[in-house]
C-alpha positions in Angstrom: -88.8 26.8 11.5 -89.5 23.2 12.5 -88.3 22.1 9.1 -84.8 23.7 9.8 -84.7 22.0 13.2 -85.4 18.7 11.6 -82.6 19.4 9.1 -80.3 20.1 12.0 -81.1 16.9 13.9 -81.0 14.8 10.7 -77.7 16.4 9.7 -76.2 15.4 13.0 -77.5 11.9 12.8 -76.5 11.5 9.2 -72.9 12.7 9.7 -72.6 10.4 12.7 -73.6 7.5 10.6 -71.3 8.7 7.7 -68.3 9.0 10.1 -68.9 5.5 11.5 -69.2 4.1 8.0 -65.9 5.9 7.1 -64.0 4.2 9.9 -65.5 0.7 9.6 -65.4 0.4 5.8 -62.0 1.3 4.3 -62.1 2.1 0.6 -60.7 4.4 -2.2 -63.5 6.8 -1.7 -63.1 7.0 2.0 -61.8 10.3 3.2 -60.9 9.1 6.7 -58.3 6.6 5.4 -57.1 9.0 2.7 -56.2 11.4 5.5 -54.2 8.6 7.1 -52.6 7.5 3.9 -51.5 11.0 2.8 -50.3 11.8 6.3 -48.2 8.6 6.5 -46.8 9.4 3.0 -45.5 12.8 4.1 -44.4 11.5 7.5 -42.3 8.9 5.7 -40.7 11.6 3.5 -39.9 13.7 6.6 -38.2 10.6 8.2 -36.4 9.6 5.0 -35.1 13.0 3.8 -35.8 15.9 6.3 -35.1 19.5 5.2 -34.2 20.5 8.8 -31.8 17.7 9.8 -31.7 18.7 13.5 -35.5 18.7 14.0 -36.8 15.6 15.8 -39.0 13.2 13.9 -41.6 13.6 16.6 -41.1 17.4 16.7 -42.6 19.7 19.3 -46.4 19.5 19.4 -46.4 16.6 16.9 -49.2 14.7 18.8 -51.2 17.8 19.4 -51.2 18.6 15.7 -52.1 15.0 14.9 -55.2 15.3 17.2 -56.1 18.6 15.5 -56.2 16.8 12.1 -58.9 14.5 13.2 -60.7 17.1 15.3 -61.1 19.6 12.6 -62.1 17.3 9.8 -64.2 14.8 11.8 -65.0 15.5 15.4 -65.8 19.1 15.0 -68.1 18.3 12.1 -69.7 15.5 14.1 -70.4 17.8 17.1 -71.9 20.8 15.3 -70.7 22.0 12.0 -72.2 19.5 9.6 -75.7 19.7 11.1 -75.6 23.5 11.1 -74.4 23.7 7.5 -77.4 21.7 6.4 -79.6 24.5 7.8 -77.5 27.2 6.2 -77.4 25.6 2.8 -81.2 25.1 2.7 -81.9 28.6 4.1 -79.6 30.1 1.5 -81.2 28.2 -1.4 -84.7 29.0 -0.1 -83.8 32.7 0.1 -82.5 32.6 -3.5 -85.7 30.9 -4.7 -87.9 33.5 -2.9 -86.0 36.5 -4.2 -85.7 35.2 -7.8 -89.1 33.8 -8.1 -88.2 30.1 -8.1 -84.7 30.0 -9.4 -82.9 26.8 -8.2 -79.1 26.9 -7.9 -78.7 23.2 -8.2 -81.1 22.5 -11.1 -79.8 25.6 -12.9 -76.2 24.7 -12.4 -74.3 26.5 -15.2 -71.6 23.8 -15.1 -74.0 20.9 -15.8 -73.1 20.6 -19.4 -69.3 20.6 -18.9 -67.2 17.5 -18.6 -66.3 16.4 -15.0 -62.6 17.3 -15.4 -63.4 20.9 -16.2 -65.9 21.1 -13.3 -63.2 19.9 -10.9 -60.7 22.4 -12.3 -63.1 25.3 -12.1 -64.1 24.3 -8.6 -60.5 24.0 -7.5 -59.5 27.4 -9.0 -62.5 29.3 -7.6 -62.2 27.7 -4.1 -58.5 28.4 -3.9 -58.9 32.0 -5.0 -61.7 32.6 -2.5 -59.6 30.9 0.3 -56.6 33.1 -0.5 -58.7 36.2 0.2 -60.2 34.7 3.3 -56.7 33.8 4.5 -55.7 37.5 4.0 -58.8 38.5 6.0 -57.7 36.3 8.9 -54.5 38.3 9.1 -56.0 41.8 8.4 -58.9 41.5 10.9 -57.7 41.8 14.5 -60.8 39.8 15.7 -60.2 36.9 13.3 -56.4 37.0 13.8 -57.0 35.9 17.4 -58.5 32.7 16.0 -55.8 32.3 13.3 -53.0 32.6 16.0 -53.7 28.9 16.8 -52.3 27.9 13.4 -49.4 30.3 13.8 -48.5 29.0 17.2 -46.6 26.2 15.5 -42.9 26.5 16.5 -41.5 23.5 14.5 -43.0 22.8 11.1 -44.2 19.5 9.9 -47.0 18.0 7.8 -49.5 17.8 10.6 -49.3 21.5 11.3 -51.4 21.9 8.1 -54.6 21.1 10.0 -53.8 22.8 13.3 -56.2 25.6 13.4 -59.1 27.0 15.5 -62.5 25.5 14.8 -63.8 29.0 14.1 -61.7 29.0 10.9 -63.9 26.2 9.6 -67.0 28.4 10.2 -65.3 31.5 8.5 -63.9 29.6 5.5 -67.0 27.5 4.8 -69.4 30.4 5.2 -67.6 32.8 2.9 -66.7 29.9 0.4 -70.2 28.8 0.0 -71.8 31.8 -1.7 -69.4 32.0 -4.8 -69.3 28.2 -5.1 -73.1 28.0 -4.8 -73.6 30.7 -7.4 -71.6 28.5 -9.8 -73.8 25.6 -8.8 -70.9 23.8 -7.2 -72.5 23.8 -3.7 -71.0 23.7 -0.2 -69.3 20.4 -0.4 -66.3 20.2 -2.8 -65.7 17.2 -4.9 -63.9 14.3 -3.3 -60.9 14.6 -5.6 -60.4 18.3 -4.8 -60.4 17.5 -1.1 -57.7 14.9 -1.5 -55.6 17.0 -3.8 -55.7 20.1 -1.6 -55.1 17.9 1.4 -51.9 16.6 -0.2 -50.7 20.0 -1.3 -51.4 21.5 2.2 -49.5 18.6 3.9 -46.6 19.2 1.4 -46.5 23.0 2.1 -46.0 22.3 5.8 -43.7 19.3 5.6 -40.2 19.2 6.8 -39.0 18.3 3.3 -37.5 20.0 0.3 -38.3 18.7 -3.2 -36.8 19.8 -6.5 -39.1 21.8 -8.7 -38.4 19.3 -11.6 -39.5 16.4 -9.4 -42.8 18.1 -8.5 -43.3 19.1 -12.1 -42.8 15.4 -13.1 -45.3 14.3 -10.4 -47.9 16.8 -11.6 -47.4 15.7 -15.2 -47.9 12.1 -14.2 -51.1 13.0 -12.3 -52.5 14.9 -15.3 -51.7 12.1 -17.6 -53.6 9.5 -15.5 -57.1 10.6 -16.5 -56.0 10.9 -20.1 -54.4 7.4 -20.2 -57.3 5.7 -18.4 -60.2 7.8 -19.6 -61.1 9.1 -16.1 -63.2 12.2 -15.5 -64.9 12.0 -18.9 -61.6 12.4 -20.8 -61.8 10.0 -23.7 -58.8 10.9 -25.8 -57.7 7.3 -26.0 -61.0 5.2 -26.2 -59.3 2.1 -27.4 -55.9 2.4 -25.9 -53.7 -0.6 -25.3 -51.6 -1.1 -22.2 -48.5 0.1 -24.1 -50.4 3.3 -25.2 -51.3 4.0 -21.6 -47.8 3.5 -20.4 -46.5 5.8 -23.2 -49.0 8.5 -22.2 -47.9 8.3 -18.5 -44.2 8.5 -19.5 -44.9 11.5 -21.8 -46.8 13.1 -19.0 -43.8 12.8 -16.7 -41.4 14.1 -19.3 -43.7 17.0 -20.2 -44.1 17.8 -16.5 -40.3 17.9 -15.9 -39.5 20.0 -19.0 -42.6 22.3 -19.1 -44.0 22.5 -15.6 -40.7 22.0 -13.7 -39.2 25.5 -14.2 -42.5 27.2 -13.2 -43.7 24.8 -10.5 -42.7 27.0 -7.6 -44.5 30.0 -9.1 -47.7 27.9 -9.6 -48.0 25.9 -6.4 -47.2 26.7 -2.7 -44.2 24.8 -1.3 -42.3 24.4 2.0 -39.6 26.9 1.1 -42.3 29.5 0.4 -44.8 28.6 3.2 -42.1 28.6 5.9 -42.0 32.4 5.5 -45.7 32.7 6.1 -45.1 31.3 9.6 -42.0 33.5 10.2 -41.9 35.2 13.6 -40.3 38.3 12.2 -41.7 39.7 8.9 -40.7 43.0 7.1 -42.6 46.2 7.9 -43.9 46.5 4.4 -45.7 43.2 4.9 -46.8 43.7 8.5 -50.1 41.7 7.9 -48.2 38.7 6.5 -46.9 37.2 3.3 -47.4 34.1 1.1 -51.2 33.6 1.8 -51.6 30.9 -0.9 -53.2 27.6 0.4 -52.5 25.5 -2.7 -51.6 27.9 -5.5 -48.7 30.4 -5.2 -49.8 32.4 -8.3 -52.2 34.7 -6.3 -49.3 35.9 -4.1 -47.2 36.7 -7.2 -50.2 38.5 -8.8 -51.0 40.6 -5.8 -47.5 41.2 -4.7 -47.6 39.3 -1.4 -45.0 36.7 -2.4 -41.9 36.9 -0.1 -38.9 34.4 -0.2 -35.8 36.5 0.7 -33.5 33.5 1.2 -33.5 29.9 2.3 -35.6 30.1 5.5 -35.4 26.5 6.8 -34.0 27.6 10.2 -35.9 30.8 10.8 -37.9 31.3 14.0 -41.6 30.6 13.7 -44.7 32.1 15.4 -45.5 35.6 16.4 -44.2 38.2 18.9 -46.5 37.2 21.8 -46.1 33.5 21.3 -44.5 32.9 24.7 -47.8 33.8 26.5 -50.1 32.0 24.0 -52.0 29.0 25.3 -50.2 25.6 25.0 -53.0 23.1 25.6 -55.7 22.0 23.1 -58.7 23.2 25.2 -57.3 26.6 25.9 -56.4 27.1 22.2 -59.8 26.2 20.9 -61.5 28.6 23.3 -59.0 31.4 22.6 -60.4 34.4 20.9 -64.1 33.6 21.8 -64.2 36.6 24.2 -63.3 40.0 22.9 -60.1 41.5 24.3 -60.6 43.8 27.2 
């Protein structure tokens, strides 16, 4: 027991040091500044070419949502979650070892022999699929829905709304995510590149922008071609490539993305025109628990018949029926749902 207490204390101290290092040492592998960079990028797009022209640049609750971004990814982790997770991870691994007679999830990682790009792809797909089911659970369970209401209390959509959610969602998501990821040997903490990619997709889903499917296809094609052109993530298809070869690969990636991925992009990935309906105040009776549950990928909603885009919904009302009586301040929102309803 004292060992787990030490893990809790060391986890708290370790994360505090990590967070301070993140803030004081900017770098390409620094999540703190990637959050700022990605946020500024989508904020710039909202200012330059807004989908809802009559929505203010600093929309309703803009600063509240901005604070949520840092609270949920940094402050909440610093206060309790990271330290507690260290205990949970070790307790889970110790339990597996005791039950299986010494089997170690990390040392017996079934993905160890695969190249990094495939590990990232598998981790992303598994995580997104598990998160899709967890998201549905947040809507189906009356108890969990009270926590999830914080995210749905957004009345004007923008990129920062992505990370406006109750801190209990961190607990629910990370707890239920961990087991399938750990069984694959991926562990509790996702790879850095997956974090950044899903952060960007989530910001995009909530942004006040509308982007052509061919443009998004071209962007994805470009991103896919980068590790091929520069031999990242253990992809060595061009071991002795010249600069001209690399430029050609990038151009071909963009063209292939536009022509091949473009027509199907909005069936593969979530996007603002789709996600706006997830936040709709009024939803059809046949989908009374919600629609469009995808976080990054849209394919799960099309597979399980929860996709719903009846028309261009850029001006629909957002929220839920009892929104007018829902808490408006940060403190009252993060304490909402902690006590069962009378």
